[in-house]
C-alpha positions as CSV (number, residue, x, y, z in Angstrom):
1,M,192.1,-57.2,31.1
2,G,193.7,-54.9,28.7
3,K,192.9,-54.5,25.2
4,D,195.9,-56.2,23.7
5,E,195.5,-59.4,26.0
6,A,191.8,-59.6,24.9
7,V,192.8,-59.4,21.2
8,A,195.5,-62.1,21.8
9,I,193.0,-64.5,23.5
10,A,190.3,-64.0,20.9
11,S,192.7,-64.7,18.0
12,L,194.0,-67.9,19.8
13,M,190.2,-68.9,20.4
14,A,189.4,-68.6,16.5
15,L,192.6,-70.4,15.8
16,N,191.6,-73.3,18.0
17,I,188.2,-73.5,16.2
18,L,189.8,-73.4,12.7
19,V,192.2,-76.1,13.8
20,G,189.4,-78.2,15.0
21,A,187.4,-77.9,12.0
22,A,190.4,-79.0,9.9
23,L,190.9,-82.2,11.8
24,V,187.1,-83.0,11.4
25,A,187.2,-82.2,7.6
26,Y,190.6,-83.9,7.0
27,G,189.9,-86.8,9.4
28,R,187.8,-88.7,6.6
29,R,190.8,-88.3,4.1
30,V,193.5,-89.4,6.4
31,R,192.0,-92.7,7.3
32,G,194.1,-94.7,4.7
33,R,197.3,-92.6,5.9
34,P,197.6,-93.1,9.6
35,V,201.1,-91.7,9.6
36,A,199.9,-88.2,9.0
37,F,197.0,-88.0,11.2
38,P,198.7,-88.0,14.6
39,F,200.8,-85.0,13.7
40,I,197.6,-83.2,12.8
41,V,196.2,-84.1,16.4
42,A,199.4,-82.9,17.9
43,A,199.5,-79.6,16.4
44,G,195.8,-79.0,17.2
45,A,196.4,-79.8,20.8
46,I,199.6,-77.6,21.2
47,V,197.6,-74.5,20.0
48,V,194.8,-75.4,22.6
49,V,197.3,-75.5,25.2
50,A,198.8,-72.2,24.0
51,G,195.3,-70.5,24.2
52,A,194.8,-71.8,27.7
53,V,198.1,-71.0,28.9
54,S,197.6,-67.1,27.2
55,A,194.3,-66.7,29.0
56,F,195.9,-67.6,32.4
57,A,198.8,-65.4,31.9
58,F,196.9,-62.3,30.4
59,G,193.5,-62.7,32.1
60,D,191.6,-60.4,34.4
61,K,193.5,-59.9,37.8
62,G,190.6,-58.0,39.4
63,P,191.3,-59.6,42.7
64,E,194.8,-58.8,42.8
65,K,194.5,-55.1,42.0
66,A,191.7,-54.9,44.6
67,E,194.2,-55.7,47.0
68,A,196.6,-53.4,46.0
69,A,194.3,-50.4,46.1
70,G,195.4,-49.4,49.8
71,P,195.5,-50.5,53.2
72,K,192.1,-52.1,54.7
73,P,190.2,-50.1,57.5
74,Q,190.9,-50.8,61.0
75,A,188.0,-53.2,62.2
76,V,186.7,-52.6,65.5
77,S,183.5,-53.9,67.2
78,L,181.0,-52.4,69.7
79,T,178.0,-53.9,71.4
80,A,175.0,-52.5,73.1
81,Q,173.0,-54.6,75.3
82,G,171.1,-54.0,78.4
83,T,171.5,-50.4,77.7
84,K,175.0,-50.4,78.0
85,F,178.2,-50.9,76.1
86,V,179.6,-54.4,76.5
87,E,183.0,-52.8,75.5
88,T,183.8,-49.7,77.1
89,K,187.6,-49.2,76.2
90,L,188.4,-49.0,72.5
91,N,192.0,-48.7,70.9
92,L,192.5,-47.0,67.5
93,T,195.4,-46.0,65.4
94,A,195.8,-42.2,64.7
95,G,194.4,-41.3,61.4
96,A,193.4,-44.8,60.4
97,R,190.2,-45.5,58.3
98,V,187.9,-47.5,60.9
99,S,185.2,-49.8,60.1
100,M,183.2,-50.3,63.2
101,K,180.8,-53.2,63.6
102,F,178.0,-51.8,65.9
103,D,175.6,-54.4,67.3
104,N,172.4,-53.1,69.1
105,K,171.0,-56.3,70.8
106,D,168.0,-54.3,72.6
107,A,164.9,-54.9,70.8
108,G,163.0,-52.0,70.3
109,V,165.6,-49.6,71.5
110,Q,167.7,-47.2,69.7
111,H,171.3,-46.8,70.0
112,N,174.3,-45.1,68.5
113,F,178.1,-44.3,68.7
114,A,179.5,-40.6,69.2
115,L,182.9,-40.0,69.5
116,F,184.2,-36.7,70.8
117,D,187.6,-34.7,70.2
118,G,188.2,-34.5,74.0
119,P,187.5,-36.0,77.6
120,D,183.5,-35.8,77.5
121,A,180.6,-34.7,75.4
122,T,181.4,-30.8,75.7
123,A,184.1,-31.4,73.1
124,P,183.5,-31.2,69.3
125,V,182.1,-34.2,67.7
126,V,184.7,-36.2,65.6
127,F,181.9,-38.7,64.6
128,R,178.2,-39.5,65.2
129,G,176.8,-42.6,63.7
130,D,172.9,-42.9,62.8
131,L,170.6,-44.2,65.5
132,V,170.1,-48.1,65.1
133,P,166.9,-49.6,66.3
134,G,167.5,-52.9,68.0
135,P,168.0,-55.7,67.4
136,A,170.2,-55.0,64.2
137,T,173.9,-54.4,63.2
138,V,175.5,-51.8,61.1
139,T,179.0,-50.9,60.0
140,Y,180.0,-47.2,60.9
141,S,183.0,-46.0,58.7
142,F,185.1,-42.8,60.0
143,T,188.6,-41.5,60.6
144,A,190.4,-42.1,63.6
145,P,191.6,-38.9,65.4
146,P,194.7,-37.5,64.1
147,K,196.6,-37.1,67.5
148,P,197.4,-39.6,70.1
149,G,195.3,-39.6,73.3
150,T,192.3,-40.5,75.1
151,Y,188.8,-39.6,73.6
152,F,185.2,-40.0,75.2
153,F,182.3,-41.5,73.4
154,H,178.7,-42.2,74.4
155,C,175.2,-43.0,72.8
156,D,173.4,-40.0,72.2
157,V,170.1,-41.6,73.7
158,H,171.5,-42.7,76.8
159,P,174.5,-40.7,77.6
160,T,174.6,-41.1,81.0
161,V,174.9,-45.0,81.4
162,M,176.3,-45.7,77.7
163,K,179.6,-44.3,77.4
164,G,183.4,-45.1,77.0
165,T,186.8,-44.5,75.8
166,V,188.8,-44.5,72.8
167,T,192.7,-44.9,73.1
168,V,194.4,-43.4,70.2
169,A,198.2,-44.5,69.5
170,A,200.5,-43.3,67.2
171,G,200.7,-45.5,64.0
172,A,204.0,-46.3,62.0
173,P,205.4,-43.6,60.0
174,P,204.2,-43.6,56.4
175,P,206.8,-45.2,53.5
176,G,208.8,-42.9,51.5
177,G,206.4,-40.9,49.1
178,A,203.2,-41.2,51.2
179,A,201.2,-38.6,52.5
180,G,202.2,-37.3,55.9
181,A,200.2,-37.0,59.2
182,P,197.1,-34.8,58.4
183,L,197.5,-30.9,58.9
184,Q,195.4,-29.6,61.9
185,L,193.0,-26.4,61.3
186,S,190.7,-25.2,63.8
187,A,187.9,-22.6,63.3
188,K,186.9,-20.9,66.8
189,N,185.3,-17.3,67.2
190,I,185.0,-16.7,63.4
191,A,189.1,-17.3,63.0
192,F,191.2,-19.7,61.6
193,S,194.0,-21.4,64.0
194,P,196.8,-21.4,62.8
195,T,196.8,-19.3,59.7
196,K,199.6,-20.8,58.2
197,L,200.0,-24.4,57.2
198,T,202.9,-26.3,55.7
199,A,202.9,-29.6,53.6
200,M,205.2,-31.3,51.2
201,A,204.8,-31.5,47.6
202,G,203.6,-34.8,46.0
203,G,201.0,-37.1,47.0
204,K,197.9,-36.3,48.9
205,I,197.1,-33.5,51.7
206,T,194.7,-34.0,54.4
207,I,193.2,-31.1,56.5
208,H,191.8,-32.3,59.7
209,F,189.4,-29.4,60.4
210,N,187.8,-28.7,63.5
211,N,184.9,-26.1,63.6
212,Q,184.6,-25.1,67.2
213,D,181.6,-22.5,66.7
214,P,178.2,-23.8,67.7
215,A,175.7,-23.4,64.9
216,T,177.9,-21.8,62.5
217,P,179.2,-23.2,59.3
218,H,182.8,-23.2,58.2
219,N,184.9,-24.5,55.4
220,V,188.1,-24.5,53.8
221,V,188.6,-23.0,50.0
222,V,192.2,-23.4,48.8
223,F,193.2,-21.1,45.6
224,N,195.8,-21.7,42.8
225,G,197.4,-18.2,43.8
226,P,197.8,-15.4,46.5
227,D,194.4,-14.4,46.7
228,A,190.6,-15.6,46.1
229,T,190.8,-14.2,42.7
230,A,192.8,-17.1,41.6
231,P,191.3,-20.3,40.4
232,V,189.8,-22.9,43.1
233,L,192.2,-25.7,43.8
234,F,189.9,-27.3,46.5
235,K,186.8,-26.6,48.2
236,G,185.5,-28.4,51.2
237,D,182.2,-29.0,52.2
238,L,180.4,-26.6,54.8
239,V,180.8,-28.1,58.2
240,T,178.5,-26.7,61.0
241,G,179.9,-26.7,64.5
242,P,180.5,-28.2,66.8
243,A,182.0,-30.9,64.4
244,S,185.1,-32.0,62.5
245,A,185.7,-33.3,59.0
246,D,188.8,-34.5,57.0
247,Y,189.5,-32.6,53.9
248,T,191.7,-34.6,51.2
249,F,193.1,-33.4,48.1
250,D,196.0,-33.6,45.8
251,A,199.3,-31.4,46.7
252,P,199.6,-28.8,44.3
253,P,203.4,-27.9,43.2
254,P,205.8,-26.0,45.6
255,G,204.7,-22.5,46.2
256,T,202.3,-20.4,48.6
257,Y,198.6,-20.7,48.1
258,F,195.8,-18.8,49.8
259,F,192.8,-20.5,51.4
260,H,189.5,-18.9,53.2
261,C,186.3,-19.8,54.6
262,E,183.6,-19.1,51.9
263,V,181.2,-18.3,54.6
264,H,183.3,-15.6,56.4
265,P,186.2,-14.9,53.6
266,Q,187.2,-11.5,55.3
267,Q,187.7,-12.8,58.5
268,M,188.8,-16.2,58.0
269,T,192.0,-16.5,55.7
270,G,195.5,-18.2,55.7
271,T,198.2,-19.6,53.6
272,L,199.1,-23.1,52.5
273,T,203.0,-23.4,51.9
274,I,204.0,-26.4,49.9
275,T,207.6,-27.5,50.0
276,R,209.7,-30.0,48.2
């Protein structure tokens, strides 16, 4: 509720109290004048109704604002029972936020969900959930891979018997003015691939960063200029490979911006071009 609405409601409530007090005080005086008293009662009723209408019209609309905050995550369920996954095939939308209900029904046994960026567990990790001792239920939150395709998942504790696939399908195109598909950026052999990225001005930019260098930390730092002496626009958290992360930040104005890995600033560099 805004400041103006709060002031209006408080004023009406105060007026209600004053009218009520006047009715009580004046009531004794108008016993002999029955014609005037109904008009006072009617006036008081009008003020009370006006206060109620204002409170309804200007009151807090928190739930509506919450609903308009953005799309809900894609909900999926995965159950572990008898040292196997009940669901071995899952379907997700490319780039969607995912809320996975993970239900471990095996008492005294740990399970989890680990998703890989490829057909088997040798591929980089997209997401790895914490181990869950059963029986227990948790919610895993992560971002679906940005590219349509088939991805492998397993339980880290029982990788040979608990496994499955996630099929990622392309989502609907974003509405006008919304952010486009994530930019793809990989780190391999202490080098970025590609070294040139392009995005539209306005809205948000998401870089899907895939670090393929085992036991080596990398990140992405974007500068507001042609080199690392310029102010920092965005600095992503370090990612130790093999692993992936999504970096999201506000798109700067049109122009060309320098980026590097802060751990390997000489070998790992590139440019981000923002177009209208």
